[in-house]
N, C-alpha and C positions, 0 to 999 in steps of 0.2 A: 725121210728127208735128209739129204746129205749135208754135212756142215751145219748142223743145227746151231743157230745163233740166237742169242737173246739180246734184243735191243731194249734197253730201259731208257725212257725219256722222262726226266724229272727225278724226283726223290724216290729212293728205294729203302725200305726199312725191313731188316730181318731181325726177328726176335727169337732167341733160343732160350727158353726157360726164364727163370727169374720171377719176381713178383712186383706188381704195381707198375708194369711197363706202360708208358704212355706214347711211345713212338716219337715223333718229332714235335717239339713244342716250339712254335714260332712266337709265342708271347712271353709274358713273365711267368716264371716257373712257380707254380703253387700260389700265386697271388691274384689279387683282383686286377682287372684291367685298369690302365692308367686313366682315371676319370678326368684329371686335369688336361691331359693331352686330348682326350675325346671332346671335352668342352671347348678347347681352343680350336680344334678342327671344325666343330659344328658352328662356332661363332664366326670363323673366317668364311665358311661356306654361306652363312646367312648374310654376312656383310657384302660378299661378292654378288650374291643374287640381288641385293638392294642397289648395287651400282649399275645394273643393266640399263636403266634409262639414260645414263650418262656416258655410255660406251659407244664407240664406233662399231660397225659390224665386225671388223677384224678383231677388235679387242673383245667383243662379246664371244666370238668364236674361240679365242684363246681361253677365256674364262670357262666356257662350256667344256672345252677339252681338259681343262685343269681340274674341274670339280671332282670327277671320278678318281683322280689321282690323290686327292686329299683323304687320307685314311688315318685313323688313330693308331698307326703302327710306326713306332719310332724308327726302326731300321728302314722301312720302306720310305719314310719321309726323308731320311738322310740321303737316300739314293735319288730322291726327287727334289733336291734343293733348287734345281733349275726351274721347276714348276712354281715353287714358292717365290723365287726371285721374279719370275715373269708376272705373276699376279700382283706382286708388290709394286712392280714398275707400272703396271696398268693402273692400279689404285692411286699411285702417286701422280700419274699423268692427268687424272681428272680433277686434281686440286683438292681443295678443302673437304669436299664431300667424300673423297676417297681416303682421308687421313685415318679414320677408324680401321679401315681394312689394312692400311700400311702398318698401323700399330699392331693389329692382330697377326700379320705376317711376322713382324719382329718378335712378338711373344712366342709364336709357334717355333720360329727358328731357335730361339733361346731354349725352349723346352726340348727340342730335338737334339740340340747340342752339336 
């Protein structure tokens, strides 16, 4: 084949020698997962599910699309602040019943920094 070309899509890791190589670590290095962040994400997801009876179809669709984006990954959540803001606004729009979800969004935003 003339002009052999290698197209790499995504991450490429080349390891030449060494010991204890782990490749790419997208989490905390050598530590346990952030249990506080995981608990905050789980709590927000639970609260958003509980709001479903109070949501318009459009709001419910936004929440449904947001739930898979809520992950206990600090860097990913920083990139998805718009998702957190959107669900926080929806929770605020439903009034008092949405306040726990608004608080959970605020806590999560604080944890993500």
